[in-house]
C-alpha positions in Angstrom: -32.8 -38.5 -34.5 -34.8 -38.6 -37.7 -33.2 -42.0 -38.6 -34.0 -43.6 -35.2 -37.5 -42.2 -34.6 -40.6 -41.7 -36.8 -42.9 -38.8 -36.7 -44.6 -40.1 -33.6 -41.4 -40.6 -31.7 -41.4 -44.4 -32.0 -38.2 -46.3 -32.8 -37.6 -47.1 -36.5 -36.3 -50.3 -38.0 -32.7 -49.0 -37.8 -33.2 -48.4 -34.0 -34.4 -51.9 -33.6 -31.4 -53.4 -35.4 -29.0 -51.4 -33.2 -31.0 -52.5 -30.1 -30.6 -56.1 -31.0 -26.8 -55.9 -30.8 -26.7 -54.6 -27.2 -28.3 -56.3 -24.1 -27.4 -53.8 -21.4 -26.2 -50.2 -21.7 -25.1 -48.0 -18.8 -25.0 -44.2 -19.1 -23.2 -42.3 -16.5 -24.0 -38.7 -15.4 -27.5 -39.1 -16.7 -28.7 -36.1 -14.8 -26.9 -33.9 -17.4 -28.6 -35.3 -20.6 -31.0 -33.2 -22.6 -34.2 -34.2 -24.4 -32.6 -35.1 -27.7 -30.0 -37.5 -25.9 -32.8 -39.0 -23.8 -34.9 -39.7 -27.0 -31.9 -41.4 -28.7 -31.2 -43.6 -25.7 -34.9 -44.7 -25.6 -35.0 -45.3 -29.3 -32.1 -47.7 -29.5 -32.6 -49.4 -26.2 -36.1 -50.9 -26.4 -37.7 -47.8 -24.9 -35.1 -47.7 -22.2 -35.9 -51.2 -20.7 -32.3 -52.4 -20.9 -30.8 -49.0 -19.9 -29.0 -48.6 -16.6 -28.8 -44.9 -15.7 -26.3 -43.6 -13.1 -26.5 -40.0 -11.8 -27.1 -37.6 -9.0 -29.5 -34.8 -9.8 -28.0 -32.8 -7.0 -24.8 -32.5 -9.1 -26.6 -31.3 -12.3 -24.8 -28.1 -12.9 -24.8 -27.8 -16.7 -28.1 -26.1 -17.5 -26.1 -23.6 -19.6 -25.3 -26.5 -21.9 -29.0 -27.3 -22.1 -28.8 -30.2 -19.6 -32.3 -30.9 -18.3 -32.3 -32.3 -14.7 -36.1 -32.7 -15.0 -35.6 -35.8 -17.2 -33.7 -37.6 -14.4 -36.0 -36.3 -11.7 -39.1 -37.6 -13.6 -37.6 -41.2 -13.6 -36.4 -40.8 -10.0 -39.9 -40.0 -8.8 -41.8 -42.4 -11.0 -39.6 -45.5 -10.6 -40.2 -47.7 -7.5 -37.4 -48.8 -5.1 -35.7 -52.1 -6.0 -37.3 -53.8 -3.0 -40.8 -52.6 -4.1 -40.6 -53.2 -7.9 -42.0 -56.2 -9.6 -39.7 -58.4 -11.8 -38.9 -56.6 -15.1 -40.3 -53.3 -13.8 -38.2 -50.1 -13.9 -36.8 -49.4 -10.5 -34.3 -47.2 -8.7 -31.3 -48.2 -6.5 -30.1 -45.6 -4.0 -26.3 -45.2 -3.7 -26.1 -43.0 -0.7 -22.8 -44.0 0.9 -20.0 -41.5 0.4 -16.5 -43.1 0.7 -14.6 -39.9 0.2 -15.3 -37.5 3.1 -15.1 -37.5 6.9 -18.4 -37.8 8.7 -18.2 -34.2 9.9 -17.9 -32.8 6.4 -20.9 -34.8 5.2 -22.9 -33.9 8.3 -22.2 -30.2 7.5 -23.4 -30.7 3.9 -26.4 -32.6 4.9 -27.4 -29.9 7.5 -27.1 -27.1 4.9 -29.1 -28.8 2.2 -31.6 -30.4 4.5 -32.6 -26.8 5.4 -32.3 -25.0 2.0 -32.9 -27.6 -0.8 -36.5 -28.5 -1.6 -38.7 -29.3 -4.6 -39.7 -25.6 -4.8 -36.1 -24.4 -4.8 -33.5 -27.0 -5.8 -36.0 -29.2 -7.7 -35.6 -32.0 -5.2 -36.5 -32.6 -1.5 -33.4 -33.3 0.5 -34.8 -36.1 2.5 -33.3 -39.2 4.0 -33.1 -40.8 0.6 -31.1 -37.8 -0.8 -28.9 -37.4 2.3 -25.3 -38.6 2.2 -24.1 -41.4 4.5 -20.4 -41.7 5.6 -18.9 -44.9 4.2 -15.3 -44.0 4.9 -14.4 -45.9 8.0 -10.6 -45.6 7.5 -10.3 -42.1 9.0 -8.9 -41.8 12.6 -11.2 -40.2 15.3 -11.9 -36.5 14.6 -10.3 -33.8 16.7 -11.2 -30.2 15.9 -14.2 -29.2 13.8 -13.5 -29.9 10.2 -16.3 -27.8 8.6 -16.3 -24.1 9.1 -18.0 -21.0 7.8 -15.6 -18.0 8.2 -16.8 -14.4 7.7 -14.0 -12.1 6.6 -14.5 -8.5 7.6 -14.1 -6.4 4.5 -12.7 -2.9 5.1 -12.9 0.0 2.7 -15.5 1.0 0.2 -17.4 -1.4 -2.1 -15.3 -2.7 -5.0 -12.2 -0.9 -3.6 -8.8 -2.7 -3.7 -8.7 -3.1 0.1 -12.2 -4.7 0.1 -11.3 -7.0 -2.8 -8.1 -8.1 -1.2 -9.5 -8.8 2.3 -10.8 -12.3 1.7 -7.9 -13.6 -0.5 -5.5 -12.3 2.2 -7.4 -14.1 4.9 -7.5 -17.3 3.0 -3.8 -17.2 2.3 -3.1 -16.6 5.9 -5.3 -19.6 6.9 -3.6 -21.9 4.4 -0.2 -20.8 5.6 -1.1 -21.5 9.2 -2.6 -24.9 8.4 0.6 -26.1 6.7 3.1 -24.4 9.0 1.4 -25.9 12.1 1.9 -29.4 10.7 -1.8 -30.3 10.3 -2.1 -34.1 9.8 -4.2 -35.7 7.0 -4.8 -39.4 6.1 -2.9 -40.9 3.3 -3.0 -44.7 2.5 -4.1 -45.6 6.0 -1.4 -43.5 7.7 -1.1 -39.9 8.9 1.2 -37.4 7.3 1.6 -33.6 7.4 -0.5 -31.4 5.1 1.2 -30.3 1.9 0.4 -27.4 -0.4 -0.8 -29.8 -3.1 -3.5 -31.1 -0.8 -5.3 -27.8 -0.8 -7.7 -26.5 -3.4 -9.5 -23.1 -3.6 -12.8 -23.3 -5.3 -14.4 -20.2 -6.9 -17.7 -19.7 -8.7 -16.0 -17.3 -11.1 -12.2 -17.7 -11.0 -11.8 -15.4 -14.0 -12.9 -12.5 -11.9 -11.2 -13.1 -8.6 -8.8 -16.0 -9.2 -5.9 -13.6 -9.8 -6.4 -11.9 -6.4 -6.2 -15.3 -4.7 -3.1 -16.3 -6.7 -1.4 -13.0 -5.8 -2.2 -13.3 -2.1 -0.8 -16.8 -2.0 2.3 -15.8 -3.9 2.8 -12.9 -1.7 3.1 -15.2 1.3 5.5 -17.6 -0.4 2.8 -20.2 -1.1 3.2 -22.0 -4.5 0.0 -21.9 -6.6 -0.9 -23.8 -9.7 -0.9 -21.2 -12.5 -3.5 -21.5 -15.1 -6.2 -22.2 -12.6 -7.1 -18.6 -12.0 -6.3 -17.2 -15.5 -7.0 -18.7 -18.9 -4.1 -20.8 -20.3 -3.5 -18.7 -23.4 -3.8 -15.4 -21.5 -0.9 -16.3 -19.2 2.2 -14.2 -20.0 4.5 -17.2 -20.4 2.2 -18.8 -23.0 1.0 -15.8 -24.9 4.7 -14.8 -25.4 5.7 -18.2 -26.7 2.7 -18.4 -29.1 3.6 -15.0 -30.5 7.3 -16.1 -30.9 6.2 -19.2 -32.8 4.0 -17.1 -35.1 6.9 -14.8 -35.8 9.2 -17.8 -36.5 6.6 -19.0 -39.0 6.2 -15.5 -40.6 8.1 -12.5 -39.2 6.1 -10.0 -41.1 3.3 -10.0 -38.6 3.5 -6.8 -36.6 1.3 -7.7 -33.6 2.9 -11.1 -32.8 6.4 -9.5 -33.4 5.8 -6.6 -31.1 4.2 -9.0 -28.5 7.3 -11.2 -28.6 9.7 -8.3 -28.3 7.7 -6.8 -25.4 7.5 -10.1 -23.5 9.6 -10.9 -20.4 11.6 -13.2 -22.6 13.2 -10.4 -24.6 12.3 -7.3 -22.5 12.1 -4.6 -25.1 10.8 -1.3 -23.5 8.2 1.0 -25.1 10.9 3.5 -25.9 13.0 0.8 -27.6 10.0 -0.2 -29.7 9.4 3.4 -30.6 13.0 3.7 -31.7 12.6 0.6 -33.9 9.5 2.1 -35.5 11.3 5.4 -36.1 14.0 3.6 -38.0 11.4 3.0 -40.8 8.0 4.8 -40.4 6.5 2.9 -43.4 6.5 -0.8 -44.2 6.3 -3.7 -41.7 7.8 -3.6 -38.2 10.1 -6.4 -39.2 11.7 -4.2 -41.8 12.2 -1.4 -39.2 13.7 -4.0 -36.8 16.2 -5.1 -39.5 17.2 -1.4 -40.1 17.5 -0.8 -36.3 19.7 -3.9 -35.9 22.4 -2.3 -37.9 23.1 0.1 -35.0 21.5 -1.7 -32.1 23.1 -4.8 -30.5 19.9 -5.8 -28.7 17.9 -5.9 -32.0 20.7 -7.7 -33.7 20.8 -10.4 -31.0 17.0 -11.0 -31.3 17.3 -11.3 -35.1 20.1 -13.8 -34.7 18.0 -16.0 -32.4 15.0 -15.6 -34.7 17.2 -16.6 -37.7 18.3 -19.7 -35.9 14.8 -20.8 -35.2 13.6 -20.1 -38.7 16.5 -22.3 -40.1 15.3 -25.1 -37.8 11.6 -24.7 -38.5 11.2 -26.7 -41.8 12.7 -29.9 -40.6 12.2 -29.9 -36.9 9.2 -31.5 -35.1 6.8 -29.1 -33.4 7.6 -30.1 -29.8 11.4 -29.9 -30.4 10.8 -26.6 -32.0 9.0 -25.3 -28.9 11.8 -26.7 -26.7 14.5 -25.0 -28.7 12.6 -21.7 -28.6 12.4 -22.0 -24.8 16.1 -22.7 -24.6 17.0 -19.7 -26.7 14.9 -17.2 -24.8 15.3 -18.8 -21.4 11.6 -19.4 -21.0 11.8 -21.8 -18.1 14.1 -19.6 -16.0 12.0 -16.4 -16.7 8.7 -18.2 -15.8 10.3 -19.6 -12.7 11.2 -16.1 -11.6 7.6 -14.9 -11.9 4.9 -15.4 -9.2 3.7 -19.0 -9.1 6.7 -20.0 -11.2 6.2 -23.7 -10.7 2.7 -23.6 -12.2 3.9 -21.4 -15.1 6.6 -23.9 -16.0 3.9 -26.6 -16.0 2.0 -24.4 -18.5 5.0 -24.5 -20.8 5.2 -28.2 -20.4 1.5 -28.4 -21.3 2.3 -26.5 -24.6 5.2 -28.9 -25.2 2.9 -31.9 -24.7 0.3 -30.5 -27.0 3.0 -30.0 -29.7 4.1 -33.6 -29.3 0.4 -34.9 -29.6 0.0 -32.6 -32.6 2.8 -34.4 -34.4 1.6 -37.8 -33.4 -1.9 -37.0 -34.9 -0.2 -36.8 -38.3 0.0 -33.0 -38.6 3.2 -31.3 -39.6 4.5 -27.7 -39.8 4.7 -24.7 -37.6 2.0 -22.8 -39.6 -0.6 -25.5 -38.9 0.4 -25.7 -35.3 0.0 -21.9 -34.7 -3.3 -22.0 -36.7 -4.6 -24.7 -34.4 -3.7 -22.7 -31.3 -5.5 -19.7 -32.7 -8.6 -21.8 -33.4 -8.5 -23.0 -29.8 -8.2 -19.4 -28.5 -11.1 -18.3 -30.6 -13.3 -21.2 -29.3 -12.2 -20.6 -25.7 -10.6 -24.1 -25.5 -7.3 -25.2 -23.8 -5.0 -28.1 -24.3 -5.9 -31.1 -22.1 -4.4 -30.6 -18.6 -2.0 -33.5 -17.7 -2.0 -35.0 -14.3 -0.7 -32.4 -11.8 2.7 -32.8 -10.4 4.5 -30.7 -7.9 3.3 -29.3 -4.6 1.1 -26.2 -5.1 -2.3 -25.0 -4.1 -4.9 -25.3 -6.9 -7.3 -22.5 -7.8 -10.2 -23.6 -10.0 -13.8 -23.1 -10.8 -16.4 -25.3 -9.0 -17.4 -26.7 -12.4 -13.9 -27.9 -13.1 -13.7 -29.5 -9.7 -16.6 -31.8 -10.3 -15.4 -35.4 -10.1 -12.3 -34.4 -8.2 -11.5 -34.6 -4.4 -9.0 -32.8 -2.2 -8.1 -33.3 1.5 -8.7 -29.6 2.2 -11.1 -27.4 0.3 -11.5 -23.6 0.6 -14.8 -22.6 -0.9 -14.4 -18.9 -1.3 -16.0 -15.8 -2.7 -19.5 -17.1 -1.7 -20.8 -13.5 -1.0 -20.6 -12.7 -4.7 -24.0 -11.9 -6.0 -25.9 -14.2 -8.3 -25.8 -13.2 -12.0 -29.5 -12.6 -12.9 -28.8 -10.8 -16.2 -30.5 -13.5 -18.3 -33.9 -12.7 -16.6 -33.4 -8.9 -17.0 -33.7 -8.8 -20.8 -36.6 -7.0 -22.4 -37.7 -10.2 -24.2 -37.4 -13.5 -22.3 -37.6 -17.0 -24.0 -38.2 -20.2 -22.1 -38.2 -23.7 -23.6 -41.5 -24.6 -21.9 -43.3 -21.3 -21.3 -42.4 -19.7 -24.6 -41.9 -16.0 -25.1 -42.6 -13.0 -22.8 -41.8 -9.3 -23.5 -42.2 -6.0 -21.8 -45.0 -3.7 -23.0 -43.9 -0.3 -24.2 -46.3 2.6 -23.9 -44.8 5.0 -26.4 -47.3 7.7 -25.8 -46.6 7.9 -22.1 -42.9 7.0 -22.5 -42.9 4.0 -20.1 -42.5 0.2 -20.3 -43.6 -2.5 -17.9 -43.6 -6.3 -17.8 -46.5 -8.3 -19.1 -48.0 -11.2 -17.2 -46.2 -13.7 -19.5 -42.9 -12.0 -18.9 -43.4 -12.0 -15.1 -44.2 -15.8 -15.3 -41.1 -16.6 -17.4 -38.8 -14.4 -15.2 -40.1 -16.1 -12.0 -39.5 -19.5 -13.6 -36.0 -18.5 -14.8 -35.1 -17.1 -11.4 -36.2 -20.4 -9.7 -34.1 -22.4 -12.2 -31.1 -20.1 -11.7 -31.2 -20.5 -7.9 -31.8 -24.2 -8.2 -28.7 -24.5 -10.4 -26.7 -22.3 -8.0 -27.8 -24.5 -5.1 -26.6 -27.6 -6.9 -23.3 -25.8 -7.7 -22.9 -25.2 -4.0 -23.6 -28.9 -3.3 -20.8 -30.0 -5.7 -18.4 -27.6 -4.0 -19.1 -28.7 -0.5 -18.7 -32.4 -1.4 -15.2 -32.1 -2.9 -13.6 -32.0 0.6 -12.2 -35.2 2.1 -11.1 -34.0 5.6 -11.5 -30.2 5.9 -14.1 -27.8 4.4 -13.6 -24.1 5.0 -16.1 -21.8 3.5 -15.4 -18.1 3.4 -17.4 -15.0 2.6 -16.6 -11.3 2.8 -19.0 -8.9 4.6 -18.6 -5.2 5.2 -20.7 -5.2 8.4 -21.0 -8.8 9.7 -22.9 -7.9 12.8 -25.6 -6.0 10.9 -25.9 -8.8 8.2 -26.2 -11.5 10.8 -28.9 -9.6 12.7 -30.9 -9.2 9.5 -30.6 -12.8 8.6 -31.4 -14.0 12.1 -35.0 -12.7 11.9 -37.6 -15.5 11.7 -35.1 -18.4 11.5 -36.7 -21.8 11.4 -35.9 -25.3 10.1 -36.2 -26.0 7.3 -35.8 -22.5 5.8 -38.8 -21.4 3.7 -38.2 -21.5 -0.1 -39.8 -18.0 -0.7 -37.3 -16.4 1.8 -34.4 -18.3 0.2 -35.4 -17.2 -3.3 -34.8 -13.6 -2.2 -31.1 -14.4 -1.4 -28.5 -12.5 -3.4 -25.6 -14.9 -2.8 -24.7 -18.4 -1.6 -23.4 -16.8 1.6 -26.9 -15.8 2.6 -28.0 -19.4 2.3 -25.0 -20.7 4.3 -25.2 -18.0 7.0 -28.9 -18.8 7.6 -28.2 -22.6 7.9 -25.1 -22.0 10.1 -27.2 -19.9 12.6 -29.7 -22.7 13.2 -29.6 -24.5 16.6 -28.5 -27.9 15.3 -25.9 -26.5 12.8 -22.9 -28.7 11.9 -21.2 -25.8 10.3 -19.1 -23.7 12.8 -19.5 -20.0 12.3 -16.7 -17.5 13.0 -15.5 -14.0 12.1 -12.0 -13.6 10.9 -10.1 -10.3 11.5 -10.1 -7.6 14.1 -13.3 -6.0 15.3 -14.0 -2.3 15.1 -13.4 -2.1 18.9 -10.0 -3.7 18.6 -9.0 -1.3 15.9 -10.1 1.7 18.0 -8.1 0.4 21.0 -5.0 -0.1 19.0 -5.3 3.4 17.5 -5.6 4.9 21.0 -2.5 3.1 22.2 -0.4 4.2 19.3 2.1 6.9 20.3 1.5 10.3 18.7 4.0 11.5 16.2 5.0 15.1 15.7 4.5 16.5 12.2 7.6 17.2 10.1 7.4 20.8 8.8 9.4 20.0 5.6 7.3 16.9 4.9 4.1 18.8 5.4 5.3 21.5 3.0 6.3 19.0 0.4 2.9 17.1 0.8 1.0 20.4 0.5 3.0 21.3 -2.6 2.2 17.9 -4.2 -1.5 17.9 -3.3 -2.0 21.5 -4.6 -0.1 21.0 -7.8 -2.1 21.9 -10.9 -1.1 20.9 -14.4 -0.1 24.2 -16.1 -1.6 23.2 -19.5 -5.0 22.0 -18.1 -6.9 24.3 -20.6 -5.1 22.7 -23.5 -6.1 19.2 -22.3 -9.7 20.2 -22.1 -9.7 22.0 -25.4 -11.2 20.2 -28.4 -9.1 19.3 -31.4 -11.9 20.5 -33.7 -14.3 23.4 -33.4 -17.2 24.5 -35.5 -18.1 28.1 -36.1 -21.6 27.5 -34.8 -20.1 26.5 -31.4 -18.6 30.0 -31.2 -22.0 31.5 -30.5 -21.9 33.5 -27.3 -23.6 31.8 -24.4 -26.6 33.7 -23.1 -26.9 33.4 -19.3 -30.4 34.0 -18.1 -31.1 35.7 -14.8 -31.0 32.7 -12.3 -33.7 34.3 -10.1 -36.2 34.7 -13.0 -38.7 31.9 -13.7 -39.3 30.9 -17.3 -42.8 31.4 -18.5 -42.9 28.0 -20.2 -41.0 25.1 -18.7 -39.7 22.4 -21.0 -40.8 18.9 -20.3 -38.6 16.1 -21.7 -40.0 12.9 -23.2 -38.2 9.6 -23.3 -40.3 8.3 -26.2 -42.3 9.6 -29.1 -44.6 7.9 -31.6 -43.0 7.1 -34.9 -44.4 9.1 -37.8 -44.3 6.3 -40.4 -46.4 7.4 -43.3 -48.0 10.2 -41.3 -47.7 13.9 -41.6 -46.5 16.0 -38.7 -45.6 19.6 -38.0 -41.9 20.5 -38.5 -39.9 21.6 -35.5 -38.4 25.1 -35.4 -34.9 23.7 -36.3 -36.4 21.8 -39.3 -38.2 24.9 -40.5 -34.9 26.8 -40.3 -33.2 24.1 -42.4 -36.0 24.4 -45.0 -35.5 28.1 -45.3 -31.8 27.8 -45.7 -32.3 25.2 -48.4 -34.5 27.6 -50.3 -31.9 30.4 -50.0 -29.2 28.0 -51.2 -30.9 26.8 -54.4 -33.3 29.6 -55.4 -32.7 31.3 -58.8 -32.1 35.0 -57.8 -33.3 36.3 -61.2 -36.8 34.8 -60.5 -37.2 36.2 -57.0 -39.4 39.2 -58.3 -42.7 38.7 -56.5 -44.4 36.3 -54.2 -45.8 34.2 -57.1 -42.3 33.9 -58.6 -40.8 32.8 -55.3 -43.7 30.3 -54.8 -42.9 28.9 -58.2 -39.2 28.5 -57.3 -40.2 26.6 -54.1 -42.3 24.3 -56.1 -39.5 23.7 -58.5 -37.2 22.8 -55.7 -39.8 20.4 -54.3 -40.2 18.7 -57.7 -36.4 18.5 -58.1 -36.0 16.7 -54.8 -34.3 19.6 -53.0 -37.2 19.9 -50.6 -39.7 17.5 -49.1 -43.4 18.3 -49.3 -43.3 19.3 -45.6 -40.3 21.5 -46.0 -41.8 23.3 -49.1 -45.1 23.9 -47.2 -43.1 25.3 -44.1 -41.5 28.2 -46.0 -43.8 31.1 -46.7 -42.8 32.9 -50.0 -43.2 36.3 -48.2 -40.2 35.6 -45.9 -37.9 34.9 -48.9 -39.3 37.8 -50.9 -38.8 40.1 -47.9 -35.0 39.5 -48.1 -34.7 40.3 -51.8 -36.7 43.5 -51.4 -34.5 44.7 -48.5 -31.5 47.0 -49.0 -29.2 44.0 -48.2 -30.9 41.8 -50.7 -30.6 44.5 -53.4 -27.0 44.9 -52.7 -26.4 41.2 -53.1 -28.4 41.1 -56.4 -26.3 43.9 -57.8 -23.1 42.0 -57.1 -21.4 40.2 -60.0 -19.8 37.6 -57.6 -22.0 35.7 -55.2 -20.9 32.6 -53.3 -23.5 30.4 -51.5 -22.9 27.7 -48.9 -19.2 28.2 -48.8 -17.5 25.5 -46.6 -14.1 26.0 -44.9 -11.7 23.9 -42.8 -8.7 25.9 -41.4 -6.0 25.4 -38.8 -6.1 28.3 -36.4 -4.3 29.3 -33.2 -6.1 27.7 -30.2 -5.4 30.7 -28.1 -7.8 32.8 -30.2 -10.7 30.6 -29.2 -9.6 28.9 -25.9 -7.6 31.1 -23.5 -4.7 29.3 -21.9 -3.9 27.1 -25.0 -0.7 29.0 -26.1 1.2 27.3 -28.9 -1.6 24.8 -29.8 -3.7 24.7 -32.9 -7.1 23.4 -33.6 -9.2 22.8 -36.7 -12.0 25.4 -37.3 -14.8 24.3 -39.6 -18.0 25.9 -40.8 -20.2 26.7 -43.7 -20.9 30.4 -44.7 -24.5 30.9 -45.9 -23.6 33.6 -48.5 -21.0 36.2 -49.3 -20.8 38.6 -52.2 -18.2 41.0 -53.7 -18.4 44.7 -53.6 -15.3 46.0 -55.5 -12.3 44.3 -54.1 -13.9 43.5 -50.8 -16.3 40.7 -49.7 -19.5 41.1 -47.6 -20.9 38.2 -45.6 -24.6 37.3 -45.0 -25.8 34.8 -42.4 -29.5 33.9 -42.5 -31.2 33.3 -39.2 -34.8 32.1 -38.5 -34.9 33.3 -34.9 -37.7 35.6 -34.1 -36.5 39.0 -32.9 -38.2 42.3 -32.1 -37.1 45.9 -31.3 -36.1 44.9 -27.8 -34.2 41.7 -28.5 -32.6 42.2 -32.0 -29.4 43.9 -30.8 -28.8 41.4 -28.0 -29.4 38.4 -30.3 -27.1 39.8 -33.0 -24.3 40.3 -30.4 -24.5 36.6 -29.5 -23.6 35.7 -33.1 -20.6 38.2 -33.2 -17.9 35.4 -32.5 -19.3 33.4 -35.3 -19.2 36.3 -37.7 -15.6 37.0 -36.8 -14.7 33.4 -37.7 -16.5 33.7 -41.0 -14.6 37.0 -41.8 -11.3 35.4 -41.0 -12.1 32.3 -43.1 -13.1 34.3 -46.2 -10.1 36.6 -45.9 -7.7 33.6 -45.7 -9.3 31.6 -48.5 -9.7 34.5 -51.0 -6.8 36.8 -50.0 -9.2 39.7 -50.1 -10.5 41.9 -47.3 -13.9 41.6 -45.7 -15.8 44.9 -45.5 -18.5 43.7 -43.1 -21.2 41.2 -42.4 -24.9 41.1 -41.8 -27.3 38.8 -40.0 -30.7 38.7 -41.7 -33.6 37.5 -39.6 -36.0 36.1 -42.1 -39.0 35.9 -39.9 -38.7 39.5 -38.6 -37.4 41.2 -41.7 -34.5 42.6 -39.7 -31.0 43.3 -40.8 -28.2 43.5 -38.2 -25.1 44.9 -39.8 -21.7 44.1 -38.0 -18.2 45.1 -38.8 -15.8 42.4 -39.9 -14.5 42.3 -36.3 -18.1 42.1 -34.9 -17.6 45.3 -32.7 -20.0 47.8 -34.4 -23.7 47.0 -34.8 -26.5 48.7 -36.7 -30.1 47.4 -36.9 -32.4 48.0 -40.0 -36.0 46.9 -40.4 -37.7 46.3 -43.7 -40.3 48.8 -44.6 
């Protein structure tokens, strides 16, 4: 672009020289160009004066690829008609005749878009210039209506399997009926019966629902073109072959090797794979496979086939290598036995064809071929699809159907909601309007959209719906003779009643912009008086279901069956407690749960906040938990010999602050009197008199789960914790646990009892680690100067207060 235009966007000398070589240039699909491409065309083509642009803005469906339909629309609206333009002046020529479809199909499309497409929503007024005219005069006279909108009654809860399968099952039944009834279509000026290959199912998102339609067709014996509803490399027949080729190139790749063994081609079960791994628990899976092959005929047979392929690999072309691999593992027969077998075999032929082209392009070697396949998978690409052969129903996306035509088209899944996720982000970016973000009020804990974000979101929503409307136009104009649109509704009557309110022609853009799916546009248009789209409901009504239920003969209950059913439904897994038990437990989690009186009202109710202001560079008061952490740090690092008076303790706290053990806020949050109170207590004097003091003693021990989680017999769990302090008195240890809880005469005993399970865990840990008994333990409440002495088992309790 820099070579062809200067800073002002004018053509450079190079652009002029290029322009001199060409007198006329035609660019097809001009509605899908972007601003850069348009600038390049104008630069090299004398400002576009000798440029012939062909396009239909109603088929611009690639905005996600940065296509800008506004470029074509600007020319469409500014250029005069050929009959009105002066010689040499830019003009437009309308090509409105459609030579593909029957008149009734075009009339249905014209009716729908005449009522829903406008400049406000769709970016183009669907007037007489935009409407399609039937140019196909070779069709025989029409019989039954060839454009229908069929509502499928969806039973079951939302997103349930029954609800998801309703529409695919109905479509499969309709296809079966069309073909079995001998429906006639035109072919080369003559009439012939409809075949499976004449039918296409178009979906907005085949990756989501294409598999459901393929399954429904296969269930009714209808051949379906595989690869249409699922990605090429994700299909089982291809992913297994790619894994096998990777193993032939290098067998010491565990994932491809296991994938090949587990595939339908070799059929190793999970138990067999586990047995292979057990043969050699270290090293590669290939080494384990070789060891297992010494006693397992199935493994030996696989290695024999793999060895044959590896011998051929250095000197065999890629396509022949793939074919030989297919012969050895019976790929064509296995794929044919799977649902949609004909389409799956065509997928294998696609891989063979790609291997042949790979060799023709000058590349050699299995390693390079597998590497190229992996690059394609990473980029989401697929080998070019050859011309379809065979007789099978095609399932494809609407985008892939563009430029194609089919005698019968089923446009399905139209009730799926539009994807508006792009306009739901916190920060929105638009090429013309710029950036718009939500405003966050951190003090109040809320966020709300700004005016700029509202404007961008509204613009993006209009562009999204305009694109979806053009996608719908492309889908409806693919049909040659029959167009059947389906949508799944849970309560059709209620939906139709709500959409019928205030119907008028054309439908107002503000109402259409509130639609959640294509089906809501189509249903509104189909309910208008002059509709060319026949509306019907497929499936039994609720009254029919109730009548059939009443006519059904009652059946007596079988006592044995009822007993068996009750036994199955009431079964409880005997080791349910073990399933719910954690694999790791901390001593802190053993604190007894205090259950308050449910009828009592708390004096102070906590109020949660979603946000708080960041304290970057600002001082704030520490929370209770943070003050407790600061006190524990002081007790961990203080020099006991210098804890003589308040001034000495203050000096120690300052030393810890200067040494980086405490922050300024933590040092200020620990009053020296609290620390001094401990050392002057009887418990503190006992600790100072000991010749062996351990502080912050961590432990990780495997213990019997039954001791901590009833019902977990035979299981073990990991118990972890950190003991604040323990000191020796003779051959026994005594445990100290510091607490910063505030207690008084009424609450001290109750609070100490809550910590009894924790103390028992500490006593067990010290005894197991040191091999020495534990005489007892004490909880020291720093803020209250209270010592709660417990026995090693936590049963006995004595309370002492500092004088």
